[in-house]
All heavy atoms as an XYZ file, in Angstrom:
727
protein
N       0.868     -1.172      0.032
C      -0.015      0.047      0.020
C       0.923      1.236      0.056
O       1.776      1.336      0.842
C      -0.884     -0.034      1.284
C      -1.704      1.215      1.344
S      -2.667      1.336      2.905
C      -4.176      0.484      2.327
N       0.633      2.201     -0.915
C       1.383      3.410     -1.042
C       1.018      4.357      0.048
O      -0.176      4.533      0.395
C       1.221      4.051     -2.395
N       2.048      5.054      0.607
C       1.769      6.044      1.589
C       1.523      7.408      0.968
O       2.274      7.817      0.058
C       2.919      6.144      2.620
C       2.728      7.260      3.600
C       3.154      4.815      3.350
N       0.433      8.130      1.277
C       0.119      9.372      0.651
C       0.946     10.492      1.337
O       1.169     10.520      2.517
C      -1.336      9.714      0.821
C      -2.185      8.667      0.143
C      -3.681      9.011      0.401
C      -4.491      7.962     -0.350
N      -5.990      8.202     -0.123
N       1.415     11.457      0.456
C       2.077     12.557      1.001
C       1.147     13.629      1.357
O      -0.103     13.586      1.049
C       3.208     13.092      0.110
C       2.658     13.593     -1.235
O       1.546     14.253     -1.285
N       3.394     13.415     -2.288
N       1.575     14.703      2.005
C       0.669     15.835      2.454
C       0.004     16.412      1.324
O      -1.254     16.695      1.504
C       1.536     16.836      3.192
C       0.738     18.004      3.836
C      -0.068     17.498      4.911
O       0.137     16.585      5.582
N      -1.251     18.201      5.125
N       0.537     16.702      0.215
C      -0.117     17.323     -1.025
C      -1.305     16.432     -1.450
O      -2.309     16.935     -1.811
C       0.865     17.622     -2.036
C       1.767     18.769     -1.682
C       2.347     19.415     -2.887
C       3.260     20.462     -2.597
N       2.716     21.802     -2.636
N      -1.077     15.160     -1.534
C      -2.118     14.185     -1.996
C      -3.293     14.186     -0.983
O      -4.490     14.290     -1.415
C      -1.592     12.792     -2.202
C      -0.554     12.629     -3.258
C       0.098     11.261     -3.234
O       0.380     10.729     -2.144
O       0.269     10.764     -4.300
N      -2.932     14.258      0.274
C      -4.087     14.305      1.284
C      -4.848     15.638      1.178
O      -6.042     15.662      1.156
C      -3.434     14.091      2.697
C      -2.953     12.689      2.856
C      -4.567     14.401      3.796
C      -2.139     12.536      4.116
N      -4.109     16.755      1.006
C      -4.821     18.001      0.892
C      -5.641     18.083     -0.350
O      -6.762     18.655     -0.386
C      -3.825     19.136      0.903
C      -3.091     19.408      2.212
C      -1.932     20.371      2.166
O      -1.639     20.907      1.155
O      -1.303     20.605      3.193
N      -5.141     17.514     -1.466
C      -5.959     17.447     -2.671
C      -7.256     16.626     -2.496
O      -8.390     17.067     -2.960
C      -5.125     16.885     -3.772
C      -5.761     16.909     -5.239
C      -4.843     16.440     -6.284
C      -5.556     16.495     -7.579
N      -4.690     15.988     -8.672
N      -7.139     15.550     -1.843
C      -8.384     14.675     -1.597
C      -9.338     15.462     -0.741
O     -10.517     15.495     -0.904
C      -7.963     13.442     -0.913
C      -7.373     12.395     -1.814
C      -7.155     11.058     -1.064
O      -7.624     10.865      0.013
O      -6.391     10.327     -1.612
N      -8.922     16.196      0.371
C      -9.733     16.935      1.270
C     -10.385     17.989      0.384
O     -11.685     18.296      0.587
C      -8.956     17.438      2.419
C      -8.575     16.458      3.390
C      -7.687     17.105      4.477
C      -9.762     15.767      4.074
N      -9.681     18.682     -0.394
C     -10.224     19.834     -1.215
C     -11.313     19.299     -2.169
O     -12.365     19.828     -2.288
C      -9.084     20.562     -2.014
C      -9.597     21.677     -2.808
C     -10.239     22.730     -1.963
C      -8.535     22.372     -3.518
N     -10.980     18.122     -2.847
C     -12.062     17.596     -3.749
C     -13.249     17.107     -2.973
O     -14.388     17.242     -3.443
C     -11.453     16.533     -4.642
O     -11.045     15.386     -3.762
N     -13.153     16.661     -1.796
C     -14.220     16.253     -0.909
C     -15.094     17.464     -0.594
O     -16.336     17.353     -0.744
C     -13.752     15.556      0.337
C     -14.864     15.204      1.251
C     -15.601     14.002      0.794
O     -15.161     13.063      0.108
O     -16.868     13.889      1.233
N     -14.490     18.532     -0.231
C     -15.181     19.754      0.078
C     -15.892     20.290     -1.146
O     -17.077     20.654     -1.105
C     -14.304     20.853      0.571
C     -15.015     22.102      1.142
C     -14.098     22.956      1.887
N     -14.856     23.968      2.553
C     -15.516     23.815      3.774
N     -15.442     22.654      4.373
N     -16.117     24.875      4.257
N     -15.209     20.308     -2.306
C     -15.849     20.722     -3.609
C     -17.096     19.864     -3.873
O     -18.014     20.404     -4.391
C     -14.793     20.713     -4.689
C     -13.743     21.720     -4.534
C     -12.604     21.561     -5.490
O     -12.393     20.538     -6.097
O     -11.826     22.532     -5.570
N     -16.965     18.544     -3.717
C     -18.148     17.707     -4.014
C     -19.253     17.996     -3.109
O     -20.495     18.051     -3.588
C     -17.645     16.273     -3.823
N     -19.056     18.314     -1.804
C     -20.123     18.632     -0.969
C     -20.750     19.991     -1.366
O     -21.923     20.123     -1.482
C     -19.653     18.725      0.487
C     -19.238     17.315      1.017
C     -20.636     19.314      1.374
C     -18.540     17.330      2.311
N     -19.932     20.965     -1.607
C     -20.406     22.314     -2.062
C     -21.106     22.281     -3.354
O     -21.930     23.132     -3.651
C     -19.203     23.318     -2.123
C     -18.604     23.624     -0.726
C     -17.404     24.439     -0.801
C     -19.674     24.255      0.160
N     -20.840     21.277     -4.242
C     -21.476     21.107     -5.560
C     -22.894     20.610     -5.439
O     -23.661     20.668     -6.399
C     -20.645     20.334     -6.441
N     -23.272     20.090     -4.321
C     -24.630     19.498     -4.088
C     -25.674     20.645     -4.232
O     -25.388     21.724     -3.955
C     -24.737     18.835     -2.760
C     -23.999     17.488     -2.638
C     -24.294     16.830     -1.342
O     -25.038     17.384     -0.477
N     -23.695     15.632     -1.259
N     -26.960     20.141     -4.570
C     -28.065     21.094     -4.524
C     -28.138     21.713     -3.211
O     -27.928     21.092     -2.176
C     -29.230     20.266     -4.843
C     -28.719     18.933     -5.483
C     -27.337     18.777     -4.962
N     -28.507     23.053     -3.212
C     -28.637     23.819     -1.956
C     -30.110     23.680     -1.438
O     -31.026     23.625     -2.316
C     -28.263     25.266     -2.160
C     -26.952     25.576     -2.687
C     -25.848     25.060     -1.757
C     -24.441     25.420     -2.253
N     -23.776     24.376     -3.222
N     -30.210     23.653     -0.137
C     -31.503     23.563      0.490
C     -31.546     24.572      1.631
O     -30.442     24.981      2.126
C     -31.900     22.158      1.038
C     -31.981     21.145     -0.057
C     -30.860     21.719      2.094
N     -32.734     25.090      2.045
C     -32.839     25.930      3.107
C     -32.771     25.276      4.405
O     -33.291     24.194      4.610
C     -34.173     26.713      2.978
C     -34.202     27.635      1.733
C     -35.398     28.472      1.689
C     -35.397     29.201      0.336
N     -35.733     30.532      0.392
N     -32.132     25.911      5.364
C     -31.919     25.414      6.759
C     -32.027     26.467      7.725
O     -31.442     27.537      7.477
C     -30.628     24.728      6.823
C     -30.200     24.184      8.202
C     -31.066     23.010      8.633
C     -28.747     23.707      8.234
N     -32.838     26.371      8.752
C     -32.937     27.293      9.840
C     -32.553     26.577     11.101
O     -33.190     25.617     11.438
C     -34.400     27.850      9.957
C     -34.445     28.836     11.002
C     -34.104     30.224     10.821
C     -34.961     28.547     12.249
C     -34.171     31.141     11.813
C     -35.082     29.423     13.299
C     -34.735     30.777     13.044
N     -31.593     27.161     11.810
C     -31.117     26.558     13.085
C     -31.727     27.509     14.160
O     -31.274     28.657     14.277
C     -29.633     26.516     13.245
C     -29.066     25.641     12.123
C     -29.168     26.024     14.624
C     -27.631     25.550     12.006
N     -32.696     27.050     14.960
C     -33.283     27.898     16.013
C     -32.284     28.287     17.182
O     -31.346     27.576     17.413
C     -34.445     27.097     16.469
C     -34.130     25.641     16.204
C     -33.162     25.696     14.966
N     -32.583     29.412     17.751
C     -31.873     29.858     18.940
C     -32.068     28.803     20.037
O     -33.151     28.168     20.090
C     -32.362     31.197     19.338
C     -32.072     32.331     18.351
C     -32.778     33.626     18.835
C     -30.609     32.555     18.250
N     -31.094     28.619     20.940
C     -31.238     27.687     22.033
C     -30.908     28.392     23.271
O     -29.798     28.832     23.494
C     -30.314     26.494     21.750
C     -30.383     25.430     22.801
O     -30.988     25.632     23.902
O     -29.804     24.316     22.619
N     -31.828     28.490     24.223
C     -31.465     29.250     25.468
C     -30.410     28.513     26.305
O     -29.628     29.207     26.970
C     -32.734     29.283     26.324
C     -33.794     30.267     25.854
C     -34.977     30.296     26.703
N     -35.681     29.027     26.510
C     -36.797     28.656     27.130
N     -37.350     29.474     28.061
N     -37.442     27.618     26.836
N     -30.263     27.205     26.130
C     -29.257     26.440     26.916
C     -27.756     26.562     26.215
O     -26.880     26.202     26.887
C     -29.644     25.054     27.031
C     -30.933     24.845     27.872
O     -31.113     25.692     28.766
O     -31.602     23.848     27.607
N     -27.802     27.003     24.966
C     -26.628     27.164     24.306
C     -26.581     28.449     23.452
O     -27.015     28.472     22.339
C     -26.330     25.984     23.321
C     -24.983     25.957     22.650
O     -24.189     26.907     22.747
N     -24.703     24.989     21.918
N     -26.085     29.533     24.047
C     -26.284     30.880     23.375
C     -25.299     31.129     22.234
O     -25.299     32.187     21.729
C     -25.965     31.867     24.571
C     -25.138     31.062     25.520
C     -25.538     29.597     25.372
N     -24.500     30.121     21.919
C     -23.562     30.338     20.831
C     -24.311     30.705     19.545
O     -25.346     30.340     19.226
C     -22.840     29.044     20.491
O     -21.923     29.139     19.402
N     -23.623     31.695     18.810
C     -24.238     32.147     17.572
C     -24.024     31.291     16.355
O     -24.419     31.602     15.210
C     -23.704     33.609     17.263
C     -23.949     34.548     18.361
C     -25.271     35.160     18.259
C     -25.428     36.222     19.244
N     -26.612     36.299     19.933
N     -23.221     30.184     16.533
C     -22.866     29.247     15.449
C     -22.932     27.815     15.952
O     -22.740     27.534     17.054
C     -21.471     29.628     14.884
C     -21.344     30.982     14.369
N     -21.004     32.105     15.046
C     -21.594     31.397     13.011
C     -20.974     33.152     14.303
N     -21.324     32.797     13.134
N     -23.234     26.982     14.943
C     -23.056     25.576     15.201
C     -22.246     24.998     14.076
O     -22.067     25.586     13.017
C     -24.485     24.893     15.077
C     -25.492     25.311     16.070
C     -25.128     24.937     17.492
N     -26.258     25.319     18.363
C     -26.286     26.417     18.957
N     -25.390     27.449     18.810
N     -27.329     26.725     19.767
N     -21.547     23.837     14.360
C     -20.723     23.236     13.321
C     -21.207     21.885     12.900
O     -21.818     21.135     13.705
C     -19.281     23.228     13.727
C     -18.950     22.286     14.894
C     -17.534     22.313     15.266
O     -16.720     23.068     14.769
O     -17.205     21.440     16.128
N     -21.067     21.588     11.677
C     -21.312     20.267     11.153
C     -19.966     19.844     10.533
O     -19.381     20.575      9.734
C     -22.466     20.300     10.037
C     -22.563     18.872      9.315
C     -23.749     20.681     10.757
N     -19.582     18.592     10.744
C     -18.428     18.014     10.079
C     -18.745     16.822      9.406
O     -19.310     15.894      9.974
C     -17.291     17.750     11.225
C     -16.970     19.035     11.948
C     -16.081     17.065     10.576
C     -15.980     18.913     13.170
N     -18.367     16.793      8.137
C     -18.658     15.684      7.249
C     -17.417     15.241      6.550
O     -16.747     16.055      5.839
C     -19.705     16.138      6.165
C     -20.967     16.572      6.834
C     -19.961     14.944      5.246
C     -21.985     17.294      5.906
N     -16.945     13.967      6.833
C     -15.751     13.490      6.317
C     -14.542     14.390      6.470
O     -13.745     14.657      5.524
C     -15.920     13.108      4.873
C     -16.862     11.983      4.655
O     -17.170     11.220      5.518
N     -17.502     11.902      3.529
N     -14.547     15.000      7.630
C     -13.370     15.949      7.901
C     -13.636     17.288      7.429
O     -12.711     18.183      7.722
N     -14.635     17.554      6.797
C     -14.887     18.960      6.316
C     -15.798     19.704      7.292
O     -16.873     19.174      7.531
C     -15.575     18.931      4.913
C     -14.871     18.210      3.834
C     -13.468     18.868      3.634
O     -13.424     20.027      3.511
N     -12.406     18.019      3.496
N     -15.333     20.800      7.806
C     -16.130     21.529      8.754
C     -16.941     22.614      8.054
O     -16.428     23.427      7.312
C     -15.120     22.205      9.799
C     -15.768     22.916     10.891
C     -14.809     23.491     11.851
O     -13.690     23.878     11.494
O     -15.139     23.536     13.057
N     -18.176     22.780      8.514
C     -19.077     23.818      8.039
C     -19.610     24.556      9.242
O     -20.217     23.928     10.195
C     -20.229     23.217      7.250
C     -19.742     22.514      5.977
C     -19.436     21.206      6.035
C     -19.619     23.245      4.803
C     -18.941     20.581      4.881
C     -19.130     22.602      3.652
C     -18.780     21.264      3.734
N     -19.361     25.819      9.321
C     -19.895     26.667     10.421
C     -21.153     27.278      9.999
O     -21.216     27.978      9.011
C     -18.854     27.823     10.716
C     -17.406     27.233     11.019
C     -19.381     28.573     11.962
C     -17.381     26.273     12.176
N     -22.239     27.098     10.767
C     -23.613     27.519     10.425
C     -24.105     28.548     11.395
O     -24.018     28.400     12.647
C     -24.536     26.319     10.442
C     -24.044     25.093      9.678
C     -25.044     23.903      9.779
C     -23.990     25.490      8.111
N     -24.648     29.694     10.897
C     -25.134     30.714     11.798
C     -26.400     30.292     12.391
O     -27.342     29.618     11.751
C     -25.407     31.985     10.910
N     -26.648     30.628     13.594
C     -27.908     30.333     14.462
C     -28.800     31.484     14.228
O     -28.500     32.646     14.201
C     -27.633     30.114     15.860
C     -28.873     30.034     16.640
C     -26.588     28.966     16.020
N     -30.172     31.140     14.074
C     -31.251     32.256     13.988
C     -31.424     32.854     12.676
O     -32.068     33.785     12.565
N     -30.739     32.313     11.633
C     -30.901     32.857     10.256
C     -31.206     31.689      9.266
O     -30.842     30.575      9.498
C     -29.534     33.542      9.746
C     -29.057     34.594     10.721
C     -27.785     35.160     10.156
C     -27.246     36.291     11.022
N     -25.935     36.750     10.473
N     -32.004     32.054      8.285
C     -32.263     31.117      7.221
C     -31.045     31.062      6.288
O     -30.510     32.037      5.859
C     -33.479     31.494      6.461
C     -33.848     30.320      5.507
C     -35.257     30.606      4.843
O     -35.277     31.388      3.844
O     -36.266     29.970      5.283
N     -30.587     29.889      6.167
C     -29.330     29.615      5.408
C     -29.650     28.725      4.099
O     -30.681     28.000      4.166
C     -28.338     28.832      6.209
C     -27.989     29.384      7.607
C     -27.202     28.378      8.370
C     -27.321     30.658      7.501
N     -28.730     28.784      3.171
C     -28.841     27.811      1.955
C     -27.554     27.053      2.094
O     -26.465     27.610      1.963
C     -28.991     28.510      0.711
C     -30.309     29.105      0.521
C     -30.718     29.257     -1.037
O     -29.914     28.826     -1.823
O     -31.858     29.742     -1.285
N     -27.723     25.762      2.286
C     -26.529     24.977      2.451
C     -26.646     23.628      1.607
O     -27.698     23.330      1.074
C     -26.435     24.415      3.883
C     -26.220     25.705      4.927
C     -27.589     23.537      4.448
N     -25.486     23.022      1.321
C     -25.548     21.789      0.575
C     -26.569     20.797      1.288
O     -26.552     20.734      2.460
C     -24.056     21.263      0.574
C     -23.272     22.499      0.826
C     -24.075     23.364      1.708
N     -27.179     20.052      0.400
C     -28.148     19.045      1.014
C     -27.642     18.230      2.102
O     -28.303     17.965      3.146
C     -28.753     18.167     -0.197
C     -29.797     17.329      0.235
C     -30.537     16.605     -0.976
O     -30.260     17.016     -2.039
N     -31.325     15.689     -0.679
N     -26.416     17.600      1.923
C     -25.961     16.719      2.990
C     -25.646     17.370      4.282
O     -25.826     16.829      5.367
C     -24.633     15.924      2.423
C     -23.485     16.900      2.321
C     -24.317     14.848      3.328
N     -25.265     18.651      4.233
C     -25.033     19.450      5.415
C     -26.397     19.610      6.223
O     -26.455     19.346      7.365
C     -24.522     20.883      5.176
C     -24.441     21.744      6.425
C     -23.093     20.646      4.531
N     -27.540     19.891      5.466
C     -28.818     20.044      6.071
C     -29.215     18.655      6.724
O     -29.759     18.596      7.829
C     -29.855     20.504      5.121
N     -29.001     17.584      5.915
C     -29.397     16.206      6.434
C     -28.620     15.861      7.696
O     -29.240     15.369      8.635
C     -29.066     15.252      5.283
C     -30.016     15.330      4.139
C     -29.612     14.408      2.928
O     -28.489     13.766      3.083
O     -30.321     14.412      1.926
N     -27.344     16.177      7.729
C     -26.553     15.841      8.899
C     -27.028     16.695     10.119
O     -27.242     16.141     11.164
C     -25.089     15.974      8.689
C     -24.255     15.833      9.998
C     -24.561     14.903      7.659
N     -27.192     17.989      9.929
C     -27.740     18.897     10.977
C     -29.073     18.356     11.483
O     -29.249     18.255     12.649
C     -27.836     20.285     10.538
C     -28.572     21.072     11.529
C     -29.922     21.432     11.430
C     -28.086     21.457     12.796
N     -30.238     22.098     12.620
C     -29.220     22.101     13.545
C     -26.853     21.395     13.438
C     -29.080     22.655     14.704
C     -26.775     21.870     14.712
C     -27.904     22.477     15.388
N     -30.065     18.165     10.591
C     -31.446     17.769     10.943
C     -31.414     16.425     11.725
O     -32.093     16.261     12.759
C     -32.310     17.771      9.736
C     -32.727     19.112      9.265
O     -32.848     20.021     10.069
N     -32.845     19.315      7.963
N     -30.663     15.421     11.307
C     -30.563     14.183     11.991
C     -29.996     14.341     13.360
O     -30.605     13.854     14.318
C     -29.712     13.216     11.200
C     -29.538     11.880     11.774
O     -30.641     11.221     11.994
O     -28.463     11.503     12.196
N     -28.949     15.110     13.489
C     -28.360     15.414     14.805
C     -29.386     16.120     15.730
O     -29.493     15.710     16.906
C     -27.108     16.106     14.696
O     -26.532     16.480     15.990
N     -30.029     17.155     15.169
C     -30.903     17.883     15.945
C     -32.134     17.141     16.515
O     -32.508     17.152     17.653
C     -31.422     19.124     15.178
C     -32.350     20.033     15.789
C     -31.900     20.861     16.852
C     -33.689     20.091     15.471
C     -32.831     21.757     17.468
C     -34.609     20.882     16.136
C     -34.156     21.769     17.140
O     -34.952     22.517     17.747
N     -32.719     16.270     15.595
C     -33.833     15.408     16.037
C     -33.406     14.345     16.964
O     -34.170     14.101     17.937
C     -34.466     14.896     14.701
C     -35.190     15.909     13.903
N     -36.241     16.588     14.434
C     -34.995     16.445     12.723
C     -36.664     17.489     13.534
N     -35.836     17.394     12.463
N     -32.180     13.850     16.765
C     -31.718     12.807     17.781
C     -31.533     13.460     19.188
O     -31.751     12.818     20.263
C     -30.472     12.099     17.276
C     -30.707     11.132     16.153
C     -29.321     10.597     15.688
N     -29.491      9.862     14.410
C     -29.463      8.604     14.466
N     -29.267      7.833     15.598
N     -29.584      7.895     13.265
N     -31.079     14.686     19.142
C     -30.851     15.366     20.461
C     -32.210     15.581     21.142
O     -32.343     15.417     22.298
C     -30.167     16.700     20.209
O     -28.822     16.449     19.641
C     -29.982     17.535     21.459
N     -33.256     16.023     20.275
C     -34.582     16.254     20.981
C     -35.062     14.979     21.476
O     -35.704     14.978     22.610
C     -35.523     16.882     19.854
C     -35.146     18.277     19.442
C     -36.220     18.655     18.303
C     -35.214     19.230     20.554
N     -34.931     13.895     20.747
C     -35.448     12.595     21.288
C     -34.791     12.209     22.498
O     -35.456     11.721     23.403
C     -35.211     11.522     20.187
C     -36.103     11.625     18.950
C     -35.769     10.603     17.859
O     -35.057      9.612     18.215
O     -36.178     10.811     16.782
N     -33.404     12.420     22.603
C     -32.740     12.084     23.813
C     -33.155     12.851     24.964
O     -33.314     12.412     26.176
C     -31.206     12.246     23.574
N     -33.325     14.205     24.768
C     -33.752     15.054     25.820
C     -35.146     14.636     26.340
O     -35.477     14.649     27.555
C     -33.781     16.520     25.334
C     -32.409     17.089     25.153
C     -32.377     18.478     24.581
O     -33.391     18.979     24.092
O     -31.292     19.100     24.556
N     -36.014     14.287     25.432
C     -37.313     13.780     25.838
C     -37.302     12.561     26.729
O     -37.956     12.435     27.669
C     -38.219     13.602     24.482
C     -39.632     13.043     24.896
C     -40.619     13.869     25.418
C     -39.882     11.658     24.580
C     -41.795     13.253     25.612
C     -41.150     11.184     24.820
C     -42.111     11.996     25.440
O     -43.311     11.528     25.653
N     -36.440     11.648     26.282
C     -36.314     10.414     26.974
C     -35.729     10.638     28.339
O     -36.160     10.037     29.428
C     -35.477      9.387     26.210
C     -36.203      8.857     25.089
C     -35.230      7.863     24.264
C     -35.956      7.335     22.968
N     -35.055      6.399     22.210
N     -34.836     11.561     28.486
C     -34.274     11.899     29.784
C     -35.264     12.504     30.702
O     -35.383     12.161     31.853
C     -33.008     12.799     29.585
C     -31.839     12.083     28.988
C     -32.550     13.457     30.929
C     -30.659     12.903     28.545
N     -36.055     13.330     30.175
C     -37.189     14.058     30.926
C     -38.125     13.023     31.425
O     -38.583     13.071     32.570
C     -37.793     15.092     30.130
C     -37.032     16.415     29.897
C     -37.757     17.395     29.021
O     -38.909     17.309     28.833
O     -37.018     18.291     28.521
N     -38.546     12.129     30.532
C     -39.581     11.067     30.955
C     -38.955     10.200     32.006
O     -39.624      9.787     32.884
C     -40.037     10.256     29.784
C     -40.762     11.149     28.795
C     -41.919     10.518     28.012
N     -42.718      9.760     28.808
C     -43.283      8.654     28.509
N     -43.119      8.269     27.291
N     -44.107      7.983     29.210
N     -37.719      9.790     31.852
C     -37.072      8.876     32.787
C     -37.003      9.620     34.193
O     -37.070      8.902     35.267
C     -35.602      8.563     32.380
C     -34.856      7.604     33.196
C     -35.193      6.292     33.259
C     -33.889      8.146     34.116
C     -34.478      5.373     34.222
C     -33.180      7.276     34.952
C     -33.483      5.878     35.014
N     -36.788     10.886     34.224
C     -36.694     11.607     35.468
C     -37.944     11.926     36.115
O     -38.020     12.422     37.227
C     -35.785     12.804     35.299
C     -34.293     12.510     35.083
O     -33.795     11.586     35.512
N     -33.617     13.361     34.272
N     -39.032     11.778     35.424
C     -40.355     12.070     36.012
C     -40.722     11.075     37.038
O     -40.402      9.949     36.975
C     -41.475     12.149     34.866
C     -41.390     13.248     33.954
C     -42.424     13.179     32.903
O     -43.237     12.225     32.758
O     -42.512     14.138     32.100
N     -41.483     11.552     38.048
C     -41.927     10.685     39.027
C     -43.403     10.424     38.968
O     -44.208     11.287     38.580
C     -41.572     11.280     40.512
C     -40.138     11.387     40.698
C     -42.234     10.491     41.527
C     -39.638     12.022     41.943
């Protein structure tokens, strides 16, 4: 197996980012969160980091929206289960 040099790795990462950015764009809105006042959220896909503004409608590549929405809904489900478990 050939070992990749730094330039080859950087080229692969750049082409991965370009592939993501070339996807159709979809609208995404990240709501404000009282428990996390940060103005940005991050999504990392295959080592590619995307910084997303909170409280604004964005147009992002489809996979970025899919990853964000999946994570967000799983978080809501987990919070709901924790609340139900803690109820008496």
